[in-house]
C-alpha positions as CSV (number, residue, x, y, z in Angstrom):
1,M,50.0,-31.5,5.6
2,N,47.3,-33.1,7.7
3,T,43.7,-32.2,7.6
4,M,43.7,-30.3,10.9
5,T,46.3,-27.9,9.6
6,I,44.5,-27.5,6.2
7,C,41.2,-26.8,8.1
8,I,42.8,-24.1,10.2
9,I,44.3,-22.4,7.1
10,I,40.9,-22.5,5.3
11,F,39.3,-21.1,8.5
12,V,41.8,-18.2,8.7
13,L,41.4,-17.4,5.0
14,S,37.6,-17.4,5.3
15,L,37.8,-15.0,8.3
16,I,40.0,-12.7,6.3
17,S,37.5,-12.7,3.4
18,Y,34.6,-12.1,5.8
19,G,36.5,-9.2,7.3
20,L,37.4,-7.5,4.0
21,N,33.9,-8.0,2.7
22,K,35.1,-7.7,-0.9
23,I,33.4,-11.0,-1.8
24,P,29.7,-11.4,-0.8
25,M,29.6,-13.3,2.5
26,A,27.4,-16.0,1.1
27,I,29.9,-16.7,-1.7
28,T,32.8,-16.8,0.9
29,S,30.8,-19.2,2.9
30,L,30.1,-21.6,0.0
31,L,33.7,-21.4,-1.2
32,T,34.8,-22.4,2.3
33,L,32.4,-25.4,2.2
34,I,33.8,-26.5,-1.2
35,L,37.4,-26.2,-0.1
36,L,36.7,-28.2,3.1
37,M,35.1,-30.9,1.0
38,L,37.8,-31.0,-1.7
39,T,40.6,-31.1,0.9
40,G,39.0,-34.0,2.8
41,C,38.4,-32.0,6.0
42,I,34.7,-33.1,5.8
43,D,33.0,-35.7,3.7
44,T,30.4,-34.9,1.0
45,E,27.5,-35.9,3.2
46,T,28.5,-33.6,6.0
47,A,29.3,-30.7,3.7
48,L,25.9,-30.8,2.0
49,G,24.1,-31.7,5.2
50,G,23.8,-28.0,6.1
51,F,21.4,-27.5,3.3
52,A,19.0,-29.9,5.0
53,N,19.9,-28.9,8.5
54,T,16.8,-28.2,10.6
55,N,18.1,-24.8,11.7
56,T,18.5,-23.8,8.0
57,V,14.8,-24.6,7.5
58,V,13.8,-22.6,10.6
59,I,15.8,-19.6,9.4
60,V,14.2,-19.6,5.9
61,G,10.7,-20.6,7.1
62,M,10.6,-18.0,9.9
63,F,11.4,-15.2,7.5
64,I,8.5,-16.3,5.3
65,I,6.2,-16.5,8.4
66,A,7.3,-13.0,9.4
67,A,6.6,-11.7,5.9
68,G,3.1,-13.2,6.1
69,L,2.4,-11.4,9.4
70,N,3.9,-8.2,7.9
71,R,1.6,-8.6,4.9
72,T,-1.4,-8.3,7.1
73,R,-2.7,-5.3,9.0
74,F,-1.8,-6.8,12.3
75,V,1.7,-5.4,12.6
76,D,0.6,-2.0,11.4
77,N,-2.2,-1.9,14.0
78,M,0.0,-3.2,16.7
79,S,2.8,-0.8,15.9
80,Q,0.3,2.1,16.2
81,K,-0.8,0.8,19.6
82,V,2.8,0.4,20.7
83,V,3.4,4.0,19.7
84,K,0.5,5.2,21.7
85,L,1.4,3.1,24.8
86,A,4.9,4.4,24.5
87,G,3.6,8.0,24.2
88,G,5.3,8.4,20.8
89,S,8.7,7.5,22.4
90,F,10.9,5.1,20.4
91,R,13.0,4.4,23.5
92,K,10.0,3.2,25.5
93,A,8.8,1.0,22.7
94,Y,12.4,-0.3,22.2
95,I,12.7,-1.1,26.0
96,G,9.5,-3.0,25.8
97,Y,10.8,-5.3,23.1
98,I,14.1,-5.9,24.9
99,I,12.2,-7.0,28.0
100,L,10.0,-9.2,25.9
101,A,13.0,-10.8,24.3
102,A,14.6,-11.5,27.7
103,L,11.4,-13.2,28.9
104,L,10.9,-15.2,25.8
105,T,14.4,-16.6,25.8
106,S,14.0,-17.6,29.4
107,F,11.0,-19.8,28.6
108,L,12.0,-21.1,25.2
109,T,14.8,-23.6,24.7
110,S,16.4,-21.9,21.8
111,P,17.7,-18.3,21.4
112,M,17.1,-18.6,17.7
113,V,13.4,-19.3,18.3
114,A,13.1,-16.5,20.7
115,F,14.6,-14.1,18.2
116,A,12.4,-15.5,15.4
117,V,9.3,-14.7,17.5
118,V,10.2,-11.1,18.4
119,F,12.2,-9.7,15.5
120,P,9.2,-9.3,13.1
121,L,7.4,-7.2,15.7
122,A,10.5,-5.2,16.4
123,F,11.1,-4.6,12.7
124,S,7.6,-3.2,12.3
125,M,8.3,-0.9,15.2
126,C,11.3,0.4,13.4
127,E,9.3,1.1,10.3
128,E,6.7,2.9,12.4
129,F,9.2,5.2,14.1
130,Q,11.3,5.4,10.9
131,V,14.4,4.1,12.6
132,S,16.8,1.7,10.9
133,S,16.5,-1.9,12.1
134,F,20.3,-1.9,12.2
135,K,20.0,0.0,15.6
136,V,17.7,-2.7,17.1
137,M,18.5,-6.2,15.8
138,F,21.9,-6.7,17.3
139,P,21.0,-5.8,20.9
140,L,17.8,-7.8,20.4
141,V,19.7,-11.0,19.4
142,V,22.3,-10.5,22.1
143,V,19.5,-10.4,24.7
144,C,18.0,-13.6,23.2
145,I,21.4,-15.4,23.3
146,G,23.0,-14.0,26.4
147,C,19.9,-14.2,28.7
148,C,19.1,-17.8,27.6
149,G,19.4,-20.4,30.4
150,I,19.7,-17.9,33.3
151,L,16.2,-17.9,34.8
152,P,15.1,-21.3,36.0
153,F,12.9,-22.2,33.0
154,G,13.2,-23.6,29.5
155,S,16.9,-24.0,28.6
156,A,18.0,-24.0,32.3
157,V,15.8,-27.0,33.0
158,M,17.2,-28.8,29.9
159,M,20.9,-28.0,30.6
160,S,20.7,-28.9,34.3
161,G,19.5,-32.3,33.3
162,Q,22.4,-32.7,30.8
163,F,24.9,-31.5,33.4
164,N,23.6,-33.9,36.0
165,G,24.0,-36.8,33.6
166,F,27.7,-35.8,33.1
167,L,28.3,-35.3,36.8
168,E,27.0,-38.8,37.5
169,T,29.1,-40.3,34.7
170,Y,32.3,-38.8,36.2
171,G,31.5,-39.7,39.8
172,F,30.3,-36.4,41.1
173,A,27.0,-35.8,43.0
174,A,24.2,-34.8,40.6
175,N,23.3,-31.6,42.4
176,F,22.8,-29.2,39.5
177,T,19.4,-27.5,39.4
178,P,17.9,-24.8,37.2
179,M,18.4,-22.4,40.1
180,T,22.1,-23.1,40.0
181,F,22.2,-21.2,36.7
182,T,20.2,-18.3,38.1
183,I,22.4,-18.0,41.2
184,G,25.6,-18.3,39.1
185,R,24.6,-16.0,36.2
186,L,21.9,-13.6,37.4
187,P,24.0,-10.3,37.4
188,A,24.8,-11.0,33.7
189,Y,21.1,-11.1,32.9
190,I,20.7,-7.6,34.4
191,L,23.9,-6.3,32.7
192,I,22.8,-7.5,29.2
193,I,19.4,-5.8,29.5
194,L,21.0,-2.5,30.7
195,W,23.6,-2.7,27.9
196,A,21.0,-3.3,25.3
197,I,18.9,-0.4,26.4
198,F,21.5,2.3,27.2
199,I,24.7,1.4,25.3
200,A,24.2,-0.9,22.3
201,P,22.5,1.6,20.0
202,K,25.5,4.0,20.4
203,F,27.8,1.4,18.8
204,A,25.6,0.8,15.8
205,P,26.4,2.7,12.6
206,D,23.7,4.9,11.1
207,K,22.8,2.6,8.2
208,P,23.0,-1.1,7.3
209,I,26.3,-2.3,5.8
210,V,24.7,-5.0,3.6
211,P,21.1,-5.1,2.3
212,I,18.4,-6.1,4.8
213,S,16.6,-9.3,4.1
214,M,13.3,-8.1,5.5
215,K,11.5,-5.9,3.0
216,E,10.2,-2.6,4.3
217,T,6.5,-2.1,3.4
218,N,4.8,1.0,2.2
219,K,1.6,1.0,4.3
220,A,-0.2,3.3,1.8
221,E,0.4,0.9,-1.0
222,K,-0.4,-2.3,0.9
223,T,-3.5,-3.8,-0.7
224,P,-6.1,-5.3,1.7
225,L,-6.2,-9.1,1.8
226,H,-9.3,-11.2,1.6
227,P,-10.7,-11.5,5.2
228,F,-9.8,-15.3,5.2
229,S,-6.2,-14.6,4.1
230,E,-5.9,-11.8,6.6
231,A,-7.1,-14.0,9.5
232,M,-4.8,-16.9,8.4
233,G,-1.8,-14.6,8.6
234,Y,-2.6,-14.0,12.2
235,I,-3.4,-17.6,13.0
236,I,-0.4,-19.1,11.4
237,F,2.0,-16.7,13.2
238,F,0.6,-17.2,16.6
239,V,0.0,-20.9,16.3
240,S,3.6,-21.2,15.3
241,I,4.6,-19.4,18.5
242,L,2.5,-21.8,20.6
243,C,4.1,-24.7,18.8
244,F,7.5,-23.3,19.7
245,F,6.5,-23.4,23.3
246,F,4.7,-26.7,23.4
247,G,5.9,-28.6,20.3
248,K,7.9,-31.1,22.2
249,N,4.8,-32.1,24.2
250,I,2.9,-32.8,21.0
251,G,5.8,-34.2,18.9
252,I,6.2,-31.3,16.5
253,A,9.8,-30.0,15.8
254,N,10.5,-26.3,15.3
255,W,11.6,-26.9,11.6
256,Q,8.3,-28.6,10.9
257,V,6.4,-25.7,12.4
258,C,8.2,-23.2,10.1
259,F,8.0,-25.4,7.0
260,I,4.3,-26.0,7.4
261,G,3.6,-22.4,8.4
262,A,5.4,-21.1,5.3
263,L,3.5,-23.4,3.0
264,L,0.1,-22.6,4.5
265,L,0.7,-18.9,4.0
266,V,0.9,-19.4,0.3
267,V,-2.0,-22.0,0.2
268,C,-4.2,-19.5,2.1
269,R,-3.1,-16.7,-0.2
270,T,-1.7,-14.5,2.6
271,L,1.4,-14.4,0.5
272,T,1.7,-15.0,-3.2
273,E,4.3,-17.5,-4.4
274,R,6.5,-14.6,-5.5
275,E,6.2,-12.8,-2.2
276,A,7.2,-16.0,-0.3
277,I,10.2,-16.6,-2.6
278,N,11.3,-13.0,-2.2
279,A,11.0,-13.3,1.6
280,M,13.5,-16.2,1.7
281,P,16.9,-14.9,3.1
282,I,18.9,-17.1,0.7
283,S,22.3,-15.4,1.3
284,I,21.8,-15.6,5.1
285,A,20.9,-19.3,4.8
286,M,24.0,-19.9,2.7
287,I,26.2,-18.1,5.3
288,Y,24.8,-20.5,7.9
289,V,25.4,-23.6,5.8
290,G,29.0,-22.6,5.3
291,A,29.4,-21.8,9.0
292,L,28.0,-25.2,9.9
293,A,30.5,-26.9,7.6
294,M,33.3,-25.0,9.1
295,G,32.3,-25.9,12.6
296,N,31.9,-29.6,11.7
297,A,35.3,-29.6,10.0
298,L,37.0,-28.0,13.1
299,N,35.3,-30.7,15.2
300,A,36.0,-33.6,12.9
301,T,39.7,-32.8,12.3
302,G,40.3,-32.8,16.1
303,A,41.0,-29.0,16.6
304,G,38.5,-28.9,19.5
305,T,40.2,-31.9,21.3
306,V,43.6,-30.4,20.8
307,I,42.5,-27.1,22.3
308,G,40.8,-28.9,25.2
309,N,43.9,-31.0,26.0
310,W,46.0,-27.9,25.9
311,L,43.7,-26.3,28.4
312,S,44.0,-29.2,30.8
313,S,47.7,-28.9,30.7
314,I,47.6,-25.2,31.4
315,V,45.4,-25.7,34.4
316,G,47.7,-28.2,35.9
317,D,47.7,-28.1,39.7
318,T,46.6,-24.5,40.0
319,Q,44.5,-23.6,43.1
320,N,43.5,-20.1,41.9
321,N,39.7,-19.9,41.5
322,Y,39.8,-17.0,39.1
323,L,42.5,-18.4,36.9
324,I,40.8,-21.7,36.4
325,G,37.5,-19.9,36.0
326,A,38.9,-17.6,33.4
327,L,40.3,-20.5,31.4
328,F,37.0,-22.3,31.4
329,F,35.1,-19.2,30.3
330,I,37.5,-17.7,27.8
331,L,38.4,-20.9,25.8
332,P,34.7,-21.9,25.2
333,F,33.9,-18.2,24.4
334,L,36.6,-18.1,21.8
335,M,35.8,-21.5,20.3
336,T,32.1,-20.8,20.1
337,Q,32.9,-17.9,17.7
338,V,33.9,-20.6,15.2
339,M,31.8,-23.6,16.3
340,L,28.2,-24.0,17.3
341,N,27.7,-23.5,21.0
342,Q,26.3,-26.9,21.7
343,A,29.3,-28.6,20.1
344,V,31.7,-26.5,22.2
345,Q,29.8,-27.2,25.4
346,S,29.9,-31.0,24.6
347,I,33.7,-30.7,24.3
348,F,34.4,-28.7,27.4
349,V,32.1,-30.3,30.0
350,P,33.9,-33.6,30.0
351,I,37.3,-31.8,30.0
352,C,36.1,-29.7,33.0
353,L,35.0,-32.7,35.0
354,L,38.2,-34.7,34.3
355,T,40.3,-31.6,35.3
356,C,38.2,-31.2,38.5
357,Q,38.8,-34.9,39.3
358,A,42.5,-34.5,38.9
359,V,42.9,-31.3,41.0
360,G,40.1,-32.0,43.5
361,A,37.9,-29.0,42.4
362,N,34.2,-28.3,42.7
363,P,32.9,-28.2,39.1
364,T,29.6,-26.3,39.8
365,G,30.9,-22.8,39.1
366,L,33.1,-24.0,36.2
367,L,30.1,-25.7,34.5
368,C,28.2,-22.4,34.9
369,L,31.1,-20.6,33.2
370,I,31.3,-23.0,30.3
371,S,27.5,-22.5,29.7
372,A,28.0,-18.7,29.9
373,G,31.0,-18.7,27.6
374,C,29.1,-20.7,25.0
375,L,26.2,-18.1,25.2
376,T,28.5,-15.0,25.0
377,A,29.4,-15.5,21.4
378,Y,28.0,-12.9,19.0
379,M,30.9,-12.1,16.7
380,T,30.4,-14.6,13.9
381,P,27.5,-16.4,12.2
382,M,29.1,-19.7,13.3
383,A,28.2,-19.3,17.0
384,T,24.5,-19.8,16.8
385,P,21.8,-19.8,14.1
386,A,20.3,-16.7,15.7
387,I,23.2,-14.6,14.4
388,P,22.6,-15.2,10.7
389,M,19.0,-14.3,11.3
390,A,20.0,-11.0,12.9
391,M,22.5,-10.3,10.1
392,G,19.6,-10.6,7.6
393,A,17.2,-8.5,9.6
394,G,19.7,-5.8,10.5
395,G,22.0,-5.7,7.5
396,Y,25.2,-6.6,9.4
397,D,28.5,-7.9,8.1
398,L,31.3,-9.6,10.1
399,K,33.1,-6.4,10.8
400,S,30.1,-4.6,12.2
401,L,29.3,-7.7,14.4
402,V,32.8,-7.5,15.9
403,K,32.6,-3.8,16.5
404,Q,29.3,-4.1,18.4
405,S,30.3,-7.3,20.2
406,W,33.6,-6.5,21.9
407,P,32.4,-4.0,24.6
408,V,29.7,-6.2,26.0
409,S,31.9,-9.3,25.7
410,I,34.6,-7.8,27.8
411,V,32.2,-6.6,30.5
412,L,30.4,-10.0,30.7
413,A,33.7,-11.9,30.8
414,L,34.9,-9.9,33.8
415,A,31.5,-10.1,35.5
416,Y,31.1,-13.8,35.0
417,I,34.6,-14.8,36.0
418,F,34.7,-12.8,39.2
419,Y,31.1,-13.2,40.3
420,T,30.6,-16.9,39.5
421,M,33.9,-18.1,41.0
422,T,33.1,-16.1,44.1
423,I,29.6,-17.6,44.5
424,F,30.7,-21.1,43.4
425,P,34.5,-21.4,44.1
426,A,36.3,-24.4,42.7
427,F,38.5,-24.7,45.8
């Protein structure tokens, strides 16, 4: 039995275990990692690399930074002001945070970072209104992921540069601009926000399925911090946000921001050592480590290439815009549920361009659909690091993710395929 077959079997078994939820998800994730390593699907260095992955550091570090802000009086005071501005209406406050998330993810280059910035404030809002964060965190993370790269800032600028490089390499005109994403995907931006506001909370159960990693605070029992420690809690959080925006310009990576910020909170006594340790979402980090190993194994064993080649053979000589558009949206969408979105995109962009060369198609709309498909994956923790963070902040398991994901996924798939291929037809 070859490693690709073994890898697929392990993947299926891990999904079954996640779905049944009889074994803690973190244990399932680590068992998956061990099996992949023992069967030769990935080497030891790759298997253990997830523990030192920069996104793992960001996940753990940002929870500590969020706990530091939550330890201060800032979130309490801000929550009270939000309640006043919203006229005591949870819905109005909730809408405000959804819009904030949509704007942040447009300017930042990572959905995970956008979610990391906004979820501590949203969590505090839930505490203030005595609403479970389960109702809020999933729509919030979907907005951060699904709205990323649509407006002509941040990710759109970065991805348009990458796509132009591919276009030139394969002999196409490099005419992809950030506005191309806006034109090709704007209706989805509006649909996601409307879904998050009016529909998403109805699909969320009344209470978390698994324990929430963020600890609720009793405001009456919160002892005041020393003025210096209080001030440093504010400063570290907001300087971290500024570094997320401008870190590339000054040579500071996101993981370094989170690592340094978490350490400084303890040094400045905003958090005690024990509080910082308790804030670490160890189980969520382990789920991500295992998911990363699974994605690397699927990639290393050639599963992605096999699927891509199969896709090219299906397309053949078709001249139907919507059929070819559906294939280049649905396949990346499905693969991104089990592999990181950047890896899936790197597989399908070359396949798309080779296919367009063979059948004489315009790749613009198809490239938009590949990008959209890779950013419409919310059903598993393997799609993007933002999902494990949301699982910890909202208390979700795999089954609850799927339950909340499928309605918006179907709507977005139909909207993308028919709209994008009408605006940017391949033929």
